[in-house]
N, C-alpha and C positions, 0 to 999 in steps of 0.2 A: 503493499500500499504506499503510495506516494505522500510525502510530508505536505500540509496544506502551504498553500503560498503565505508568506508573511512581508507584505511591500511595506517599505519604510514610509514614515508619514513625515510630511512636511510641517513642522509646528510653528515656525516662525520664519521671517523673510525680511531683509533690510540691514543697513549697516554694513553692506559688502559682502554678505554671506547669508547663510540659512542655518536654521537648526532642524536638524534631520533626526527623527525618533530620538530624541533628547540631546542630541550632540551637535555642537556647534560646528560648522564647515564654512571656512573662509573662501571667498571667490564664487565664480559661477559653478553649477551643478548639472552633472549628468546622472540621472537614474535609468539604467537599462537592466532589464531582467531582474529587477528589484534590488539592484546593487546601486547604492549612491557612490559617486566617484566626483572627483574633482574635474572641472572642464575649463579649458584655457580661455575661452572668448569672453572679452571683457566689454562688448559692444556690437550691436547688430551690425554695423558697417563692417567689423573686423571679421565678421564671422565667413568661413569658407567651407566647401565641401569637405576639405581634410578634417575639419572639427567633427563632421558627422561620420567619420569613418568606423568607429566603433558600432554605430547602428547600421550602417550600410553592410557592415561584415555580419550580421546578424538578422536579415530581415524576417525570419520566421519567427523571431522572438517579439517582433513589434506589429501592434494593429496600424499605428500611426505615432507621429512624433509630436509631442505637444511641446511647442517653441514658447519660450517667455522671453520677449524681445528687449527686457528692460524697463526702465520707468514707464516708458509709454509704448503703447502697441506701434509698430511699424512693419512695413512689407518686407520679407527675407529677401536677401539678393536672389536674383533670376539663378545663378549657378546652384545655390542652395535648393530651391525648388525643383530645379530640372535634375539633382542628384537623386532627390528622394522620389520624383515621379519615375525616373528611369529604373528605380530598384523596387518600384509598385508599393512605396510605403507613404501613406497618408501623411499631411501636415496640416495642423492647426496651431495658429499662432495668436498672441495676445500680451498684453503687459504681463511682466513677470509675477505681480501680485496675483492677479486673477488666474494665471497659468498655475501657479502653486496650489491655490485652492482647488481649481477644477482637478488638477493631478490627485488630490487626496480623496475625491468623491470617485474618479475613475477607479483608482487603484482599490478602493473598498469593495468595487462592484466586480472586482477581478479581472477588469481590462487589462490587457498586455500592451500599455502604453508607455514609450519613452519619454521621460521629461528632460528637456535641454533649456535649462534656465540662466539667464544672464543675471548675474547679481545686481541688486540695487541698493 
């Protein structure tokens, strides 16, 4: 019998990082396959397809990417949208605060969502 999923929760955000399942994490955050990890991008403008490589390497683990674009919602650069489309991975984007809250709802529903959140 397999172990039930235990996705991390995003308890807080701001001040340049996140509190994930009770632990403070500085900087931007990537949650993939229920594993939180540091993520390099510091702004939407600096985002490149290489930043999404961990997601692109495991498309079967992801229904879609929930991209937190920072303090305000912004359109992800075209190469980002094209890379995900080519891998047949959906993309939803919104400001980081909204994305963090939505991630918690979707994870609690058992959805296989990757959260890529630019710190605010």
